[in-house]
PANU-551873 format. One record per atom (N, C-alpha, C, CB): atom name; x, y, z; residue number from 0; chain. Coordinates in steps of 0.001 Angstrom, whole numbers. Last residue first. Glycine has a CB too. Example, Ala and Ser with C-alpha at 12.3 -4.5 7.8 and 13.67 -1.06 7.14 Angstrom:
<pt site="N" east="12850" north="-2250" up="7080" pos="1" unit="A"/>
<pt site="CA" east="13670" north="-1060" up="7140" pos="1" unit="A"/>
<pt site="C" east="12900" north="30" up="7870" pos="1" unit="A"/>
<pt site="CB" east="14084" north="-598" up="5725" pos="1" unit="A"/>
<pt site="N" east="13190" north="-5690" up="7800" pos="0" unit="A"/>
<pt site="CA" east="12300" north="-4500" up="7800" pos="0" unit="A"/>
<pt site="C" east="13200" north="-3300" up="7800" pos="0" unit="A"/>
<pt site="CB" east="11308" north="-4473" up="9046" pos="0" unit="A"/>
This chain:
<pt site="N" east="-47531" north="21708" up="-11177" pos="55" unit="A"/>
<pt site="CA" east="-48883" north="21499" up="-10617" pos="55" unit="A"/>
<pt site="C" east="-49757" north="22688" up="-10749" pos="55" unit="A"/>
<pt site="CB" east="-48806" north="21127" up="-9184" pos="55" unit="A"/>
<pt site="N" east="-45072" north="22567" up="-12127" pos="54" unit="A"/>
<pt site="CA" east="-45867" north="21690" up="-12981" pos="54" unit="A"/>
<pt site="C" east="-47293" north="21493" up="-12457" pos="54" unit="A"/>
<pt site="CB" east="-45183" north="20346" up="-13111" pos="54" unit="A"/>
<pt site="N" east="-44035" north="23999" up="-9987" pos="53" unit="A"/>
<pt site="CA" east="-44341" north="24717" up="-11219" pos="53" unit="A"/>
<pt site="C" east="-45254" north="23891" up="-12137" pos="53" unit="A"/>
<pt site="CB" east="-43045" north="25079" up="-11952" pos="53" unit="A"/>
<pt site="N" east="-43550" north="22038" up="-8130" pos="52" unit="A"/>
<pt site="CA" east="-44539" north="23060" up="-7807" pos="52" unit="A"/>
<pt site="C" east="-44942" north="23828" up="-9054" pos="52" unit="A"/>
<pt site="CB" east="-43996" north="24021" up="-6747" pos="52" unit="A"/>
<pt site="N" east="-41534" north="20626" up="-9452" pos="51" unit="A"/>
<pt site="CA" east="-42807" north="19976" up="-9176" pos="51" unit="A"/>
<pt site="C" east="-43902" north="21000" up="-8872" pos="51" unit="A"/>
<pt site="CB" east="-42658" north="19003" up="-8010" pos="51" unit="A"/>
<pt site="N" east="-39515" north="22578" up="-9465" pos="50" unit="A"/>
<pt site="CA" east="-40006" north="22064" up="-10726" pos="50" unit="A"/>
<pt site="C" east="-41355" north="21368" up="-10545" pos="50" unit="A"/>
<pt site="CB" east="-38990" north="21106" up="-11336" pos="50" unit="A"/>
<pt site="N" east="-39065" north="22901" up="-6738" pos="49" unit="A"/>
<pt site="CA" east="-39540" north="24039" up="-7511" pos="49" unit="A"/>
<pt site="C" east="-40133" north="23576" up="-8846" pos="49" unit="A"/>
<pt site="CB" east="-38394" north="25038" up="-7750" pos="49" unit="A"/>
<pt site="N" east="-38128" north="20355" up="-6132" pos="48" unit="A"/>
<pt site="CA" east="-39363" north="20826" up="-5504" pos="48" unit="A"/>
<pt site="C" east="-39941" north="22008" up="-6280" pos="48" unit="A"/>
<pt site="CB" east="-39107" north="21225" up="-4035" pos="48" unit="A"/>
<pt site="N" east="-35743" north="20342" up="-7646" pos="47" unit="A"/>
<pt site="CA" east="-36798" north="19375" up="-7933" pos="47" unit="A"/>
<pt site="C" east="-38136" north="19819" up="-7347" pos="47" unit="A"/>
<pt site="CB" east="-36419" north="18002" up="-7385" pos="47" unit="A"/>
<pt site="N" east="-34343" north="22421" up="-6373" pos="46" unit="A"/>
<pt site="CA" east="-34684" north="22535" up="-7785" pos="46" unit="A"/>
<pt site="C" east="-35809" north="21576" up="-8163" pos="46" unit="A"/>
<pt site="CB" east="-33457" north="22267" up="-8648" pos="46" unit="A"/>
<pt site="N" east="-34073" north="21298" up="-3816" pos="45" unit="A"/>
<pt site="CA" east="-34840" north="22536" up="-3979" pos="45" unit="A"/>
<pt site="C" east="-35243" north="22741" up="-5429" pos="45" unit="A"/>
<pt site="CB" east="-34032" north="23738" up="-3488" pos="45" unit="A"/>
<pt site="N" east="-32459" north="19079" up="-4378" pos="44" unit="A"/>
<pt site="CA" east="-33813" north="18875" up="-3862" pos="44" unit="A"/>
<pt site="C" east="-34668" north="20131" up="-4018" pos="44" unit="A"/>
<pt site="CB" east="-33762" north="18459" up="-2393" pos="44" unit="A"/>
<pt site="N" east="-30134" north="20412" up="-5224" pos="43" unit="A"/>
<pt site="CA" east="-30829" north="19513" up="-6135" pos="43" unit="A"/>
<pt site="C" east="-32266" north="19296" up="-5677" pos="43" unit="A"/>
<pt site="CB" east="-30093" north="18172" up="-6236" pos="43" unit="A"/>
<pt site="N" east="-29397" north="21776" up="-2910" pos="42" unit="A"/>
<pt site="CA" east="-29762" north="22535" up="-4095" pos="42" unit="A"/>
<pt site="C" east="-30533" north="21673" up="-5087" pos="42" unit="A"/>
<pt site="CB" east="-28519" north="23112" up="-4757" pos="42" unit="A"/>
<pt site="N" east="-28812" north="19575" up="-1265" pos="41" unit="A"/>
<pt site="CA" east="-29918" north="20471" up="-905" pos="41" unit="A"/>
<pt site="C" east="-30359" north="21308" up="-2101" pos="41" unit="A"/>
<pt site="CB" east="-29507" north="21390" up="255" pos="41" unit="A"/>
<pt site="N" east="-26570" north="18570" up="-2637" pos="40" unit="A"/>
<pt site="CA" east="-27776" north="17752" up="-2491" pos="40" unit="A"/>
<pt site="C" east="-28987" north="18616" up="-2144" pos="40" unit="A"/>
<pt site="CB" east="-27567" north="16679" up="-1411" pos="40" unit="A"/>
<pt site="N" east="-24743" north="20683" up="-2350" pos="39" unit="A"/>
<pt site="CA" east="-25191" north="20290" up="-3689" pos="39" unit="A"/>
<pt site="C" east="-26471" north="19455" up="-3624" pos="39" unit="A"/>
<pt site="CB" east="-24087" north="19502" up="-4410" pos="39" unit="A"/>
<pt site="N" east="-24427" north="20692" up="456" pos="38" unit="A"/>
<pt site="CA" east="-24956" north="21873" up="-235" pos="38" unit="A"/>
<pt site="C" east="-25495" north="21492" up="-1606" pos="38" unit="A"/>
<pt site="CB" east="-23867" north="22955" up="-374" pos="38" unit="A"/>
<pt site="N" east="-23321" north="18139" up="859" pos="37" unit="A"/>
<pt site="CA" east="-24593" north="18509" up="1493" pos="37" unit="A"/>
<pt site="C" east="-25231" north="19700" up="787" pos="37" unit="A"/>
<pt site="CB" east="-24378" north="18834" up="2981" pos="37" unit="A"/>
<pt site="N" east="-20919" north="18350" up="-562" pos="36" unit="A"/>
<pt site="CA" east="-21930" north="17375" up="-955" pos="36" unit="A"/>
<pt site="C" east="-23291" north="17695" up="-374" pos="36" unit="A"/>
<pt site="CB" east="-21511" north="15994" up="-531" pos="36" unit="A"/>
<pt site="N" east="-19602" north="20343" up="935" pos="35" unit="A"/>
<pt site="CA" east="-19926" north="20590" up="-467" pos="35" unit="A"/>
<pt site="C" east="-21009" north="19620" up="-947" pos="35" unit="A"/>
<pt site="CB" east="-18663" north="20459" up="-1342" pos="35" unit="A"/>
<pt site="N" east="-19316" north="18974" up="3414" pos="34" unit="A"/>
<pt site="CA" east="-20086" north="20216" up="3339" pos="34" unit="A"/>
<pt site="C" east="-20516" north="20492" up="1896" pos="34" unit="A"/>
<pt site="CB" east="-19260" north="21400" up="3889" pos="34" unit="A"/>
<pt site="N" east="-17715" north="16775" up="2624" pos="33" unit="A"/>
<pt site="CA" east="-19002" north="16554" up="3273" pos="33" unit="A"/>
<pt site="C" east="-19886" north="17800" up="3144" pos="33" unit="A"/>
<pt site="CB" east="-18799" north="16185" up="4761" pos="33" unit="A"/>
<pt site="N" east="-15444" north="18065" up="1672" pos="32" unit="A"/>
<pt site="CA" east="-16196" north="17181" up="784" pos="32" unit="A"/>
<pt site="C" east="-17604" north="16961" up="1323" pos="32" unit="A"/>
<pt site="CB" east="-15471" north="15835" up="617" pos="32" unit="A"/>
<pt site="N" east="-14537" north="19401" up="4029" pos="31" unit="A"/>
<pt site="CA" east="-15015" north="20167" up="2866" pos="31" unit="A"/>
<pt site="C" east="-15829" north="19322" up="1880" pos="31" unit="A"/>
<pt site="CB" east="-13834" north="20782" up="2141" pos="31" unit="A"/>
<pt site="N" east="-14016" north="16995" up="5628" pos="30" unit="A"/>
<pt site="CA" east="-15018" north="17988" up="6028" pos="30" unit="A"/>
<pt site="C" east="-15458" north="18868" up="4849" pos="30" unit="A"/>
<pt site="CB" east="-14462" north="18866" up="7152" pos="30" unit="A"/>
<pt site="N" east="-11971" north="15631" up="4136" pos="29" unit="A"/>
<pt site="CA" east="-13246" north="15006" up="4479" pos="29" unit="A"/>
<pt site="C" east="-14318" north="16043" up="4799" pos="29" unit="A"/>
<pt site="CB" east="-13067" north="14066" up="5662" pos="29" unit="A"/>
<pt site="N" east="-9727" north="17446" up="3659" pos="28" unit="A"/>
<pt site="CA" east="-10406" north="16685" up="2620" pos="28" unit="A"/>
<pt site="C" east="-11814" north="16256" up="3008" pos="28" unit="A"/>
<pt site="CB" east="-9600" north="15479" up="2275" pos="28" unit="A"/>
<pt site="N" east="-8825" north="18944" up="5845" pos="27" unit="A"/>
<pt site="CA" east="-8549" north="19437" up="4503" pos="27" unit="A"/>
<pt site="C" east="-9313" north="18685" up="3417" pos="27" unit="A"/>
<pt site="CB" east="-7080" north="19351" up="4230" pos="27" unit="A"/>
<pt site="N" east="-9593" north="17701" up="8220" pos="26" unit="A"/>
<pt site="CA" east="-9916" north="19113" up="8034" pos="26" unit="A"/>
<pt site="C" east="-9703" north="19594" up="6612" pos="26" unit="A"/>
<pt site="CB" east="-9096" north="19946" up="8962" pos="26" unit="A"/>
<pt site="N" east="-8629" north="15075" up="7894" pos="25" unit="A"/>
<pt site="CA" east="-10059" north="15326" up="8070" pos="25" unit="A"/>
<pt site="C" east="-10416" north="16771" up="7763" pos="25" unit="A"/>
<pt site="CB" east="-10486" north="14979" up="9487" pos="25" unit="A"/>
<pt site="N" east="-5851" north="15529" up="7696" pos="24" unit="A"/>
<pt site="CA" east="-6581" north="14918" up="6594" pos="24" unit="A"/>
<pt site="C" east="-8072" north="15208" up="6693" pos="24" unit="A"/>
<pt site="CB" east="-6341" north="13413" up="6568" pos="24" unit="A"/>
<pt site="N" east="-5378" north="16582" up="10266" pos="23" unit="A"/>
<pt site="CA" east="-5082" north="17382" up="9080" pos="23" unit="A"/>
<pt site="C" east="-5828" north="16837" up="7865" pos="23" unit="A"/>
<pt site="CB" east="-3567" north="17405" up="8809" pos="23" unit="A"/>
<pt site="N" east="-6072" north="14366" up="11828" pos="22" unit="A"/>
<pt site="CA" east="-6804" north="15623" up="11960" pos="22" unit="A"/>
<pt site="C" east="-6587" north="16512" up="10747" pos="22" unit="A"/>
<pt site="CB" east="-6379" north="16358" up="13229" pos="22" unit="A"/>
<pt site="N" east="-4079" north="12579" up="10966" pos="21" unit="A"/>
<pt site="CA" east="-5491" north="12256" up="10787" pos="21" unit="A"/>
<pt site="C" east="-6339" north="13517" up="10873" pos="21" unit="A"/>
<pt site="CB" east="-5949" north="11232" up="11835" pos="21" unit="A"/>
<pt site="N" east="-1776" north="13894" up="11807" pos="20" unit="A"/>
<pt site="CA" east="-2001" north="13705" up="10374" pos="20" unit="A"/>
<pt site="C" east="-3451" north="13334" up="10078" pos="20" unit="A"/>
<pt site="CB" east="-1068" north="12625" up="9831" pos="20" unit="A"/>
<pt site="N" east="-2206" north="13815" up="14625" pos="19" unit="A"/>
<pt site="CA" east="-2031" north="15086" up="13921" pos="19" unit="A"/>
<pt site="C" east="-2326" north="14935" up="12439" pos="19" unit="A"/>
<pt site="CB" east="-611" north="15618" up="14120" pos="19" unit="A"/>
<pt site="N" east="-2248" north="11084" up="15112" pos="18" unit="A"/>
<pt site="CA" east="-3436" north="11896" up="15371" pos="18" unit="A"/>
<pt site="C" east="-3375" north="13235" up="14662" pos="18" unit="A"/>
<pt site="CB" east="-3607" north="12115" up="16858" pos="18" unit="A"/>
<pt site="N" east="394" north="10460" up="14499" pos="17" unit="A"/>
<pt site="CA" east="-678" north="9877" up="13693" pos="17" unit="A"/>
<pt site="C" east="-1988" north="10639" up="13908" pos="17" unit="A"/>
<pt site="CB" east="-864" north="8384" up="14039" pos="17" unit="A"/>
<pt site="N" east="1674" north="11960" up="16510" pos="16" unit="A"/>
<pt site="CA" east="1911" north="12283" up="15101" pos="16" unit="A"/>
<pt site="C" east="813" north="11693" up="14219" pos="16" unit="A"/>
<pt site="CB" east="3290" north="11763" up="14652" pos="16" unit="A"/>
<pt site="N" east="720" north="10686" up="18855" pos="15" unit="A"/>
<pt site="CA" east="520" north="12116" up="18635" pos="15" unit="A"/>
<pt site="C" east="659" north="12476" up="17158" pos="15" unit="A"/>
<pt site="CB" east="1515" north="12924" up="19467" pos="15" unit="A"/>
<pt site="N" east="1622" north="8064" up="18526" pos="14" unit="A"/>
<pt site="CA" east="184" north="8335" up="18644" pos="14" unit="A"/>
<pt site="C" east="-106" north="9806" up="18346" pos="14" unit="A"/>
<pt site="CB" east="-327" north="7963" up="20058" pos="14" unit="A"/>
<pt site="N" east="4419" north="8511" up="18449" pos="13" unit="A"/>
<pt site="CA" east="3748" north="7867" up="17320" pos="13" unit="A"/>
<pt site="C" east="2249" north="8155" up="17353" pos="13" unit="A"/>
<pt site="CB" east="4001" north="6346" up="17336" pos="13" unit="A"/>
<pt site="N" east="4856" north="9652" up="20984" pos="12" unit="A"/>
<pt site="CA" east="5162" north="10410" up="19777" pos="12" unit="A"/>
<pt site="C" east="4455" north="9827" up="18564" pos="12" unit="A"/>
<pt site="CB" east="6664" north="10441" up="19540" pos="12" unit="A"/>
<pt site="N" east="4157" north="7508" up="22659" pos="11" unit="A"/>
<pt site="CA" east="3424" north="8770" up="22724" pos="11" unit="A"/>
<pt site="C" east="3624" north="9580" up="21452" pos="11" unit="A"/>
<pt site="CB" east="3866" north="9585" up="23942" pos="11" unit="A"/>
<pt site="N" east="6162" north="5702" up="21859" pos="10" unit="A"/>
<pt site="CA" east="4750" north="5357" up="21678" pos="10" unit="A"/>
<pt site="C" east="3889" north="6621" up="21708" pos="10" unit="A"/>
<pt site="CB" east="4287" north="4363" up="22773" pos="10" unit="A"/>
<pt site="N" east="8449" north="7116" up="22652" pos="9" unit="A"/>
<pt site="CA" east="8255" north="6806" up="21243" pos="9" unit="A"/>
<pt site="C" east="6794" north="6435" up="20953" pos="9" unit="A"/>
<pt site="CB" east="9187" north="5663" up="20821" pos="9" unit="A"/>
<pt site="N" east="8030" north="7142" up="25430" pos="8" unit="A"/>
<pt site="CA" east="8094" north="8402" up="24691" pos="8" unit="A"/>
<pt site="C" east="7867" north="8166" up="23205" pos="8" unit="A"/>
<pt site="CB" east="9446" north="9091" up="24916" pos="8" unit="A"/>
<pt site="N" east="8203" north="4409" up="25919" pos="7" unit="A"/>
<pt site="CA" east="6959" north="5125" up="26199" pos="7" unit="A"/>
<pt site="C" east="6903" north="6447" up="25464" pos="7" unit="A"/>
<pt site="CB" east="6806" north="5358" up="27689" pos="7" unit="A"/>
<pt site="N" east="10874" north="3985" up="25246" pos="6" unit="A"/>
<pt site="CA" east="9840" north="3325" up="24450" pos="6" unit="A"/>
<pt site="C" east="8470" north="3976" up="24696" pos="6" unit="A"/>
<pt site="CB" east="9785" north="1815" up="24784" pos="6" unit="A"/>
<pt site="N" east="12093" north="5550" up="27241" pos="5" unit="A"/>
<pt site="CA" east="12291" north="5884" up="25831" pos="5" unit="A"/>
<pt site="C" east="11217" north="5239" up="24956" pos="5" unit="A"/>
<pt site="CB" east="13683" north="5439" up="25369" pos="5" unit="A"/>
<pt site="N" east="11326" north="4211" up="29542" pos="4" unit="A"/>
<pt site="CA" east="10914" north="5595" up="29344" pos="4" unit="A"/>
<pt site="C" east="11020" north="5996" up="27875" pos="4" unit="A"/>
<pt site="CB" east="11760" north="6529" up="30207" pos="4" unit="A"/>
<pt site="N" east="12582" north="1761" up="29043" pos="3" unit="A"/>
<pt site="CA" east="11120" north="1808" up="29209" pos="3" unit="A"/>
<pt site="C" east="10595" north="3237" up="29035" pos="3" unit="A"/>
<pt site="CB" east="10716" north="1260" up="30600" pos="3" unit="A"/>
<pt site="N" east="15348" north="2409" up="28906" pos="2" unit="A"/>
<pt site="CA" east="14638" north="1925" up="27712" pos="2" unit="A"/>
<pt site="C" east="13128" north="2016" up="27863" pos="2" unit="A"/>
<pt site="CB" east="15029" north="487" up="27415" pos="2" unit="A"/>
<pt site="N" east="15971" north="5513" up="30730" pos="1" unit="A"/>
<pt site="CA" east="16194" north="4101" up="30408" pos="1" unit="A"/>
<pt site="C" east="15282" north="3670" up="29258" pos="1" unit="A"/>
<pt site="CB" east="15948" north="3211" up="31654" pos="1" unit="A"/>
<pt site="N" east="17606" north="8431" up="31098" pos="0" unit="A"/>
<pt site="CA" east="16403" north="7876" up="30495" pos="0" unit="A"/>
<pt site="C" east="16698" north="6421" up="30120" pos="0" unit="A"/>
<pt site="CB" east="15951" north="8714" up="29240" pos="0" unit="A"/>
């Protein structure tokens, strides 16, 4: 294995590892935060609509 092959392998490894950590971050923090925020926002809108319908 000469230097060009080794440097290509290191570049591949760096891209693969950074992609792995990005995917792990997205699946453990970003996606649950997004889903929880959407649910809470929908519940807030439903409560407001119910309150408006009750007042009319």
